[in-house]
N, C-alpha and C positions, 0 to 999 in steps of 0.2 A: 848244780846245773839243772834247769827245769827238764822234766821228762817230756819227750815228744809224744804227741797224741796221734794215734793212727786214725786216718780218715777212712770213712766207709763210702761206698758208691751211693750216688743220689738215688732215692727211691722213686719209682715211676709215679707214685701218688702224692709226691711232696707238694706239688702246686695244684692239685685237684681240689675241688670244693669239698669233697668228702673222702675220708680215708678208705671208705668202702667202694668208691667209684672204680669201675673196671678200667684197665688200660685201653686207650683207643686202638682200633684195628689198624694194621699197617696199610698205607696207601699203595697206589700202583708204582710209585717211584722206589728205586732201590735206596737202601740206607745211606744217608749222607748226600743223596742227589737232590739238588735244588731244581725246582720246575723251570726256572729261566735257563739253566744250563742244558736241560733236556731239549728245550725248544731251540736253543742256539745250535745244538748238535744236529737236530733234524734239519734245520734250515741250511746249515753248512753242507750236509750230505746231498740235499736236493739241489743246491747251487752247483756243487761239483759234478753231479750227474748231468745237469742241464748244460754245463760248460763242455763236458766230454761229448755229449750228443751234438752240440754245435760244432765242435772240432771235427768230429767224424763226418757230419753232413757237409761241412765246408770242404774237407778233403775229398769226399766222394764227388761233389759238384765240380771240383777243379781237376778231376781225373788223377788224384794222387793215391787212390786206394786200389789195390789189386783184388779183383773178385774172381771166383771160379764159376764158369758158366758151362752148361752142357753144349756140346758141339752142335746139336740140333737147333740151338737157340740163335745161332749166328747166321744172318742173311748176308752171304758173300756178294750178292748182286746189288747191295745197298748203294754202292758207287760203281761206276764203270771203271774197271781196273786199268792201271797204266802199264802193267806188264803184259806183253802179248804172248810171249813164249816162256817156258820154264825148262831149263836144262835138267835132264833126268839125272845126271850124275850129281848135280848140286842138290837135287831133291833127295836122292838116296843118302847123301852125306848128312843132310839135315835130319832125316829120319833116324839114322844111326846115332846121332848126337842126342836126339830126344829119347831114344830108347835107353841110352847109357846114363845120361845125366838129368833127364827130365827137361821140362820147359824152363829156360833161364830168363827169357825176356817176354813180358806180356804183350799181347796184341792190343790194339785200340779199337773200341767199339762205341757206338752211340745207341741210346735207348730209342726204339721206334715208337713214337707217340701214337697211341691208339692201336697198338699192335694186337692182333687177334690170332689165336692159334699158337703154334710152337715158336715161330720166329719172333723174338722179342728185342734183339739187338742187331744193328747193322754194322758190318765190317768197314772200318776206315783204313787201318793198316795192319799188316801181319798175314796177308793172304798165304804166303809160303808156309808159315807155321801152322795155320789152320788146315791147309791141305795136307801137310805132313802128318799131323795128328789124326786127321780123318782116315788117312790111308793106314796108319798104324793100328787104329781101332778096328778097321775092317779086316786087317790081317790077323790080329791077335785076340780081339774081343776082350782085352784087358781093361778093367775099370779105370786104371790110371790114365788111359788115353781117351777116356770118354768125356773129359772136361778140359777146359782150356783157361789159362790165366789171362785176365783181361783188365785193362784200365777203361772204365766207363766214363767217357768224356761227353761234354755237352757243347759241341761247336755252335757258335752263334748263328752261322750261316752255312749254306751248302758250300760256298767258296772256301770257308775255313776247313771243312772236312776234306775237300779235294787237295788243298794245300798241305794238310797234314800227311795225306797219303803220298803225295809227290816228294815231299821233303824227306820222309823216312826212306823211300827207295833211293833217293839221290845219295843219302848217307850210306845205306847198306849195300845196295847193288846199283851201280851207275847205269842209268837209263840211256838207251840209244837216242839219237836225235829224232828218229822216226817215232819212238814211243812217246817222247816228250810232246812232239807236235800232235800226235794222235789223241792224247789225253786232253790237250787243250781244246781240240775240236769236239771231243765227246762232251766235255763240260759246257762248251758253247751250245751244243745241240740240246742239252738238257735245260737250258735257260739259266745256268749258274752265272754266266757273264753276258753282258749285252752285246759285245762284239769281240772280234778276234784279238784286237790289240789289248783289250782289258783282260782277256783270258790269258794271254801270254805274260802280261805284266803281273797279274794276280798269282799265277802258278809259279812263275820263275822270276820273282822280284829280286832275289838275291843272286841271280845269274848275271855275269858280265854282259854288257850290251851286245858285244860282238857275237857271243854265243847265243843270245836270245834272237839275234838277227838270223843266225843259221837255223834255229828251230822254226822261225817264221817261214824260211824258205822251204823247209821240209813239209810244212803245212800244205803247200801246193802239191807235193807228191802224195800225201795222204788223201787229199780230196780227189785226185785223179785215179789213184791205183789201189787204194786200200782194200777194195772188194776183190781184187784179183791177185795181189802179191801173196806168195806163200812164205817167203823168208824176208820180210821187210826189215827186221832188226839187223840183218847182215849187210845192208846197204852202207858202204863206206861214205864218209863225209863228202869227198870230192865227187863221187858219182851222184850222190843225192843232190848236191848243189847244182851239178850240171843238168840233171833231169828237171829240177825246179826251174832253172833259167830257160830251158828249151820249152817247157810247157807254158811258162808265162809269155814267151815270145810268140808261141803258136799253140793256143789252147786245143786245137784239133789234134795236135801231136799226142797229147795225153790220152784222148779217146782212141786213137789208132794203136798206141802202145798197149792200152788195156785190152784191146781186141787181140793183139798178137799174144799176149800172155794167156788169154783164155784159150786160144787155139793150141799153143805149145804145152801148157800146163807143166812147167819145169818140175823135175823130181828131186832136185838137189840145190843147195845154196850156190855152188859153182855154176850150175846150168842157168839158174835165174839171173845171176850177176852177169854172166857172159851175154845173155840175151838182152838185158838192159843196156849193157855197154855197147853192143853192136847196133841196136836201134838208135841210141843217142848219137853215136858216131855218124850214122847215116843221116840223121836229122841235121847235125851240125854241118856236114858236107853239103847237104842240099841247100842250106841257107847261106853258105859262105862261098865267095868267089874262089875259083880254083887256085889262084896264086896265094890266097890267104888261108886255104883250108889246111888246118892242122888238127889231127885227131889225138886227143889226150885220153880218150876213153875206150878206143877200140880194143877188143879182145877176141881171140878165136872162138867161133861158135862151137858148142858141143855137137856131136853127131845128130842128136835128136832135133837140133834147131838149125841144121845145115840148110834145109830147103827153105827158100824164101816164102814168106807169107804174103799173100795179096792183101794189101791194106784196103779197107772199104773206102768208098768215096766219102769225103768230109761231110757232104750234105746228108748222107744216110746215117750219120752217127749223132746221137744226142749230145748236145753241149752240156758240160757239167757246170752247174752254177756254183760259185764259191761259197754261197750261203747255205747250200744243202748238204747235210752230212751224208757220207757214204757208209753204209753199214756193212760190216763183214758178214760172211755167211754164218747164220745161227746166232748172230749177236742180238741181244735184247736191250733196248734203250728204255730207261725209266726217267720220268721227270715229274715235277710238281705242277700239275695242270691248273689247279685252283686251290684255294684254302680247303684243306681236308680231303682233297682228291688227288691221288697219285696215278699217273698214266704209264702203263707198260706197253711197249710196241716191239713186236718181233716180225721183221719184214718177210723172212723166209716162210714163216708159218701163217702169214697174213692174219695176224692176231693182235688185237688191242684189248688191254685189260684196264679197268678202273677200280681202284681200291681206296679205302679210307673212310673216315667218319662222314664225309660229305656225300658218299654214294647212298642216296636215298631213293624211295619210290618217286618222289617229286622230280629228282634229277633224271631218273629213268624216263619219266613221261616227257620231260622237256627235250631230252636227247632223242627220243623216238619221234617227236614232232619235228625237230630240226632235221633229222635224217630224211623224213618224208618230203621235205621241201627242197632238198639239195638238187 
């Protein structure tokens, strides 16, 4: 049998022109790595990073990413809120939940275009959570309460932002008919909708027609009494519809009733409801023949409202126009006055503010000239 020959490793100079030629210096690539493989690896990594960035940007744009924002960055006046009152017991319960388990559900905010200063995001929904966290931070100064989890959304229109706020409160805490009617009027006053009908349809499109009709009736009560009512969310449906019908039949009744409320200034829910019921019963009786007079609303007056109030003559009272919003004491209305110009108005303070990129020296000069010719 032939003897096997042991093979020796190839010499680095085997294929060189001279046996004395030195071995080439190693290149930048690792041993065994082909250049095309390295390029393919780099291209794949860049493509993966670009795809991930696109996914994150798309999620952020669609409001699918939860971000943590400082409490001071949230402008809660970005929209006129639909909740008028907040039950203190409910607020305390929410604060205890946040203290024990932290924030479980994010709020919704929108970036304020051209924002200057601290306020960078406007609140759309989550007012109760924002308020509770602010109160906790004021009480404890704990860093964990200094920031809030938020979905940063991009509503295409102001109507979409209002709809998001209303729908969340409809799901979480059922709004009263009065609050529904009031937010529709606030949105109309800010120019979000062109008329009352479209405001009601836009905000309550998923509400049955019968319920939307009742909200429309409560609009009459909001327009006549919003500035003087102290406990409007406590008005039951039957009493509210009765008041709306009486005001529509006799617009001066709304003005007289507002004056009665100003003079009495009820100090409790029961006192205000009794006063409203008494005045409505008197109005119905005055317009109904004695044989047909039936009082469905009468209630005994509390002691503070026992003395009759002399109603002023109808001619001495201003007639409330249905197109003019009635602002509550201390309320601030904001609206988009022009591209790049946002207007804020506080009736009690007799104050108008203009903000935005469109507020320039040229606008100042034009406004000054216009005011001089009024």
